C-alpha positions, 0 to 999 in steps of 0.5 A: 400563027395562032393554033385553031380553037378546038370545039367543046366536043374535041376539048372534052372528048376526042382531044382530051388527054384524060380519056386515058382514064378509060384504059386506067379503069379497065386495067384497075378493075378487069386485070389481074396484073399488079401486086394488089392482093385485095384487088385481085382477090376481089376480082376473083370473088366477083368472077366466081359469083358471076360464074354461079349467076351464069349457070343459074340463068342457063339452068333456069332459062325461061323461068326467071323474070329478066326484068327482075334480074335487071332490077337486081343489077340496079340494086348492086350498082347503087351500092357498088358504084360508090364502093368502087369510085369513091376514091376516083379524085380523093384517092389522087389527093391521098396519093399526092398525085393530085398536085401534078394533075392540077399543074398539067396542061389540062382544064378542070373540065377535062379532068372531070369529064375524063374521070366520068367517062372512064368510070362510066366505061367500067360500069357499062362494061360490067352491065354488058357482062351481066346481061350476057347470061340474062340474054339466055334467059330472055331468049327462052322467056315466052312472054317477054317484050323486047321493048321492055328490056330496052326500056329497062336497060336505058333506065339502068344506064341513065341511073348509072350516069347520075350515080357516077356523077354524084360519086365523082362530085363527092370525091372531088370535094373531100380530101380522104377516100374514106370520107368520100365513101361514107358520104356517098353511101349516106346520100345513096341511102337517103336518096334511094330509101328514106326520101322515097318513103317520105314522099310516098307518105304524102299519100295519094297521087302527088307522092306516088307520081313523083316517086314513080317518075323519079325513082328507078325502082318504080320506073322498072316496076311500071315497065315490068307491069306493062300490059299486065292486068293490075288487080289493085289500082290506087284511087285517083290518077296513078302510074298505070294510067300513063304510057310507059314511053312517057314515064321512061322518057321523063325519067331519062330527061330527069337523069340527064339534068341531074348528071349535067348539074352534078358534073358542072358542080364538080367542075366549079368546085374541083379544088374546094378541098384544096383550099384551106379556108378558116372559119375564123380568120387568124387576126380575129382569133388572136384578138379574141385570145387577147381579150380572154387573157 
């Protein structure tokens, strides 16, 4: 008898053996077990910083802007995700465990989705822990809108998904983790700093609207200014003339498209770094050497 064909959801999620990556990421980043002094020391430093941050949120409760605190996490995440996830596939190649993974009875799609879900679980857990002291500040903030907090959290989560997919793609296309880290940080700086500055220099409405819907900082700033009287408004059509829900929904759709595209690209080119492709075939190289002689 033939085995029943699994649905795409079962193949990639519920019946995917690579979902064990969720537990692996949790143990790697949130456990002191093991002999890695660097990892355990890094976790200890993070815990100390988290304790100081929590005490500041409690002491200055009601005086801090919760949306600015969420924006601060976004900045940390933009650089933290590449630092933590750059070796997610490139590290497997360096440790020589990649070949065993490729010959296992799993598909490339299951490998990529499993790695992605494990990384996203770690990022979402970190965001949830970060929001615990922020919630104390939110409770005591007199004029904060709950809907604005929800919008901001959605923007951060969607940005985390596209950033995780980007890091996963870069890690899948190189052979060394250090190269993956360098390329990831370069792309992050280009996308979040240099490119928005270039687009905004287009002057006017086109540049402002493009970066306003795409760049997470501008979306969060628009959420923060929702309902606030703006003293300076640029000439022509601006983000302040657009409904906040429209901006957030557009940003979510954009991030979903980017995430799916990057994951699909990673699946299609998962073994790109394993192929020893020569720029000049060996036969042509020998012919050229004979001619030069």
